[in-house]
N, C-alpha and C positions, 0 to 999 in steps of 0.2 A: 046320398053320398054323406057321412059321417065328417066331423071334423079331423077326428085321429083317421081314417083313413084318407081323406084329402091331405092332409100334411105327408103320410107316408109315399107320396107320391110327388113329392114336390121336389127340387132342386136345392132349392130353400131350406129344409129340413133334412131330406132322408141319408144325406153325406155326412153330415153332423151325429147324426142319430146312430148309425152306422160304425163312423171310427169312434166315439166314445162307448160305445157297445163294446166293439171288441177291443178295446184300450182296455178297459174293467174286466174282460173273460184272462186275455193275459196276462196281468197282474195275477188273476187268482190263479191259472192253471199254472203260470211259472213258479210263483211261491209254495205252492199245497205239491206241487212234486218237486220240490228241493227239498221243503218239509219232511215230507213223507219217504223220500226215499234216503234221507240222512237219517231218520229215527229206523226206519226198516232192515237197511242194507248196508251201512256203513258205522253203526255206533252199536254199542253192548251193553251201554249203560245206561239207567236211568237219569240221571244225572247229567250227564254228556247229552243224553237227547234233551230234555228239558234245555239245556243251556243252549243248544242250538238252536232251537223254537224260538227260544227268548231273546238271542240276538238275532235272529230274521225278523224277529217283528217289529226291534226296536231299531234294526237298520233303517226300514220300508217307512217309518213314521219319523224318524229325523228332519229330513226334509220341508214335511210341513211344519215342524218349529220353525226351525232357521230359515226356511224362505216363502212363506205364505204370503210375506207383505210384499218381497219383492213382485212374488207371481200375481198378485193385484194390482199393483203398480203398473207394471206391462200391459196386464189385459183394459186398465182404462187409457194408457196413452198409444200403443202401438196394435196397429190391423190385426185383430182376432186371428182372423184367418191365415195370417202369414206367418202366426206364433205358433199356429196347428200345425202346419208345415213343417215348421222346424224342430217341432217336438215328435209327430210322427215321425220323420226321417233321424232323429236320435232313435226311437224306439226301435228302432231294425238296425242299427249298430249293438245296442242296448242286450237285444234278443241275442247278437252273434256271439256275444260274451259269455251271454246267463246260457246259449244254446251249448258250446263247445263245454261250457262248465259241466254241463248236466253228461255228457257223451264219454266225458274221462274220467267222469265220475260213474258211471256205467260200465268203461272196461275196467277201471281199476286202476287207471292210471295216474302219478300225484297226486292224488287223492288230496292227501293233506297239503303240498306244498303249492299245489296250481289248481286243481278243480272247485276246492272248496273255496279258494278266495276270489276265484274267476263270477262262482255263482253269489257269493255277498257281495260282491261288487256291482255286480250286474242286477240285484233286489235293491241296492242303496240307489241305483242310476234310474231303476223302476219308481222308489217313491220322489224323485226328481220328478220325474217326466209328472206323473200325477200330480205332483204339486202344481206345475205350471198349466197342466190341461183344467184342471178341476174349476177356477172360475171360469172360464172360458165357456164352457158348456151351457150354461147358465145364462153371463151375460149377453152373451150372444144371441138368443132367442128372441127377444125386445126389437132387434134392429132387422133379423129375417122375417120376423111373424107379423102377424097384423094383433090388434090389442086383443081380439076376440078367440084370437089362438093359440096365446101365452099359453094359457093354465091348461090346454092340452099337450101342447110342448113339452112344458115340463113336467107332465105327468108321464108322458112315452122315454123322455128321458130317464125316469124315476125306476120305471117297470123295465123299460131295456137294460140299465143297470145291476137292476136286483136281478134278471133272469140271467145276464151275461155270469156274475158273481156264482151263482150258482151249479151256469153249465161248467167253469174255470174248474170249481172244487171238485162235485163231480168228476168230470174226466180225470183229473187229476190221480184220484183216488183207483180210478179204475187201469188206464193205458199203460204200457209198460214207458219205462223214463225214458227211452231213448226216443219214442214215439213224441212225447212229450217235448223232447230237444228241438226237434225238427219241427212241431207244433208249434211253438212258440212264435221260431221265425219265418213261418208261412204267415199267420194271422199278424204278424208286424206291419211285413213288407202288405199284405190285403188296407189293415188299418192307414199305409201310407198311401196308396193309391186313392181309395175314400176318402183322408183327411184334404188330399190336393183338388177337389171336387166344390169343395163348402165354400159357398160365395162371399168376395170379398166384407169384410166387417170394420170398416175406418174407426179412429173412435171419434165419441161423440165432442169432448172436451175441446177446450184448446190447449191444456197444458199438457205438453211432448217431453217434458225432462223429468226423468227418475230423479229420484230425491235418495241420496247417500249423507244422511247426518256427520258421519265422520269424517269421509272423505273432504265433506264439503267447509268441515268445521278449517279442519289441517288445510285445505285448501284458502281458506279466507284466514289466516293466519300465519301459516310457516312455506305456503306459495306451495305447487305443486311437484316441485323436485323431491320434495323432505316427503310429502304424502308418502307418493309412488316408491321415494326411496325405502320408507320404510316396510312398504312392501303393500300392493294393490288390494290380494287375496285376502289378505288375514282383518284389512281395513272394512273392505266388502262383507266379509263376514260378519265382523262387528254391528256394521251398518244392519245387516235384518236384524241383529237379537235388538239393538235399540229401537227400531221401525217395530217390531213386537210388539218391545215393551211398551211404547209410546199408544200404541194402538188398541192393548186391554187395558190400560189404563184409564185413557177415556174413555171408552166403552164400557166400564165398570163402574164407573161413577154413581150409578144409580144401584143403590144394593140388590134391586128386584134380579137386576140383569145379572151382578156378579155372585147371587145365591141359583140360579138358574144355571150359571156355567160350571159352576163348581160342583152340582150336583151330575148334570151331564159330564163331566169330565170324571166323576168318580164310576159312575157305571161302566166306563168306555172303561176305565183301569181294570175293572172287575172284568168284564168282557175279555181282557186282553191276556189276562191271568190265566182266565178259563179256555181259550182258542191255544195259549200254549202248552196246557196240560194234556189238551185233546189228543194228540198225536202218544207221545209216551205214555199216558194214561191207557191208552186202549192196548198198545204192543204190554207192557211191563204190569198191570194188575189186573186188565180183564183177559190179556193172552189171546189177542183179536189182532185181526189184517188190517191192514192199513185199507182195505175195502169200508170198513167199520169206523175206523177211525175220519173217513170222508163223508160216511154218512151223521156223524155226530155234527160236523161244518154245516152237513145241509139240514138237520134237524133245527139244529141254531139258530140261520135263516131265518127258516120257514115260519117256526116258532116269533120271533121277531117283527115280519110280516102279520103273523094274525092277532096276535097284540096290538100291533098299531091300529088293524080295521077295528079292532074288540073298543079300543080306547073311545074312537071317534062317534061308534055306537053310540057309547055309555054317556060321554058330555053330552051328544047330541049338537052337536056343531061348536059349543061353546068355547072355550080356550080358557083352561083353568090347570092349578093343579092340585085342586084336590085329592085329586085319586094319588098322586104322585107315591108321595108316603109310602100307604098300605100296598100298595104294588111294589115296591121294591122292599118292601119288609118279607112281604109272599116270596119274589124272588131270593131273597136269601133264606126261605126255607125249604123253597124246591133245591137249593145248592147245598144245604144240609142231607136232605133225602139223597139226593145225588148223592153222596159222598158215604151214606149209610150205606147204601146198596154195593159199592164200591167197596165197601169195607170186609163188608159179608160178602162178597163174590164168593161162587163156588166155580172150581177151574172145571172146565169140561175134560172128557173122560179120553178124547182122542190124541195123535200126536201132532206138536205143530203148533202153527196157530191159528186160533179158530179161524175159520172164511166165515163171511156175509149169512150163508146159510144155518150155519153152525149157531151160529151166533143169534140171530131171529127168534131160532128154535129153544134154544137156555129158557130156563124156566122164571129166571129174573131181569130177563132182556126187558120186557116190557113194562117192568118197573122204574126199569134204568131208563129208559124212552122217553116215558113220562115224564120222571121228574126233569129229563134235563129237555123237553119241550116244554115245560111249566117255567124252569129258569129263562127261559127264549120269550114266551108268551107273557108273564108278568114285565120282565126288562122291557119290552115292547113298548106295552101301557103304562109305563114308568118316563120312558125319556120322551118318546112323540108329543106331549102336551108341553112338554121343556123347548123343545124345538120350536113348534108352534107359538109359544109365547116370544120367544126370542125375536121372532118374525113379525109379529103385530102385535108387540108392547113399542118398541121403539119407534122414531118417527120414518115412514120411508124413504128419505134421506139415509139414516145413520144404516140401512138394515142392511147393506153388504159388509160394512166394516163389523157390526157387528155378530155378526157368522164368518167372518173372515178371523176376529179374535177368539171364538166360539172354536173352530179349529185351530187355531193357534193350543189354546189351551188343554182341549180333548186330547192333543196329540203327543205334548208335555204328560200328562195322564197317563196314557199308551206306554209313553216309554219306560215311565217309575214304574210302569205294571210291571211289564218286561224286567226289568233292572229287580224289583223286588222280589218277581218268581226265581232269576239267578239266584238271590242271596238267601235266598230259603233252603236253595237246591244246595247251595256251599253250606250251609251249619246244618245239612243231613234230615232236616224237615223232611220226611216221605212224599211222595208226589200227593198219594191220597188224602194226607192231612192238610195241605196246600187247600183242597177244597174249601177248608172253616176258615181259612184267610179270607177270600173272597167272600165266603157270606157275613163276618165281620166288617168288611167295608160297606156291604150294602146298611150297613146300621148309619152309616156316615151321609151316606146318599139320602136315606128315608129325611134324619136330622135338618138337612140342608134343605129339601123339600118341604119338611115339615117350616122350616124358616120361612119361605119364599112365601108359602100358602096364610101364611099368619101376615105377611106383609101385602098378600094382594087383599087378604077379607080390610085391613086396617086401610087401605087403599081407596075401597069401595063405601067407605065410613060402619 
């Protein structure tokens, strides 16, 4: 019996695996169902559709910027299984709100005044849910698994997350929105039941106090009455920004770590802009159905996975940034190719939006999909060695903090990418031409990757 098969039979692993798989599936089913329905059924303006897609992406990512430091502290100072139960119980309530928003939008009841606010509120809350669950799914593995099982367990978690993202993305593009409204609630309920089966995972350290720098400062100097009189919530939010800043500052003292995080962050900013553009671009430029927009997201995800595996074979297991500059330049060139095909797209002869079968048989579709696949493969080849560098370059005692700092900066870059997409739309830049902005940003990532490789070579003498 293989280690993988053995783990999938164990209560110390299977409930966690199922819980995280369902969470990733639900995130993508809800978000993509909401965005695709808004783009294809609620709005008839390219700028409105792009704006909604950008706002949705930003709302989901903002909690990662503001709450990652707190989520890391809680994961280290509280029972991780207990946090999972609380988080998954909250997911049920969140999806009831989100499902209600989808249902109201489907019925065309109070769309602007109630349905959209409910959907966006649920999406923001799911971002908070993912922020607090994220650190736990990796930190809990060494407590429940034997040392020779951790690598297999981590691989299963990664594979499960990838499969869940693909499944949620595909399903969102194919099922009616009212089915999605029911599906997200049922998935949350099953996830809650699975989460309750995770065995206890008490904190390993002796520290149990969660640090709130701003509140602690006010307590020490002005007393608790003044601190709470000024408002606990604003101070708690300020605490998270202070904690995030300290974490990033302490982690990026080494120039190579700072360059790696910067290069990864620019990559995800480019990826965010592309993901925001896919649904409205498919509808307004290619005149294709939501199934085609879903296909774009699936191909992008598969391409990233192919690139990730390809670069590992190319580097032969050696962690190095030497291929990062050329691969991200290639990614930018594929973005230009994607723009070129979109700019010269020939409308189909039938009425209405092109369905998936008609799109696949379109004479330019193969070139468009090849360009999109090339973007994703080159992107995966660029970013994977940088992640590997972060986890192997720093001492083991600092790995978790380094990844947390990277996640915060990445999330901030994704928010900025979403804001940039909104600003470009406000200035009237056509959606298809915004692709060239993504290509230009790839040059910045290439420069950061090149400087990292130079620093790597210098360190090796």
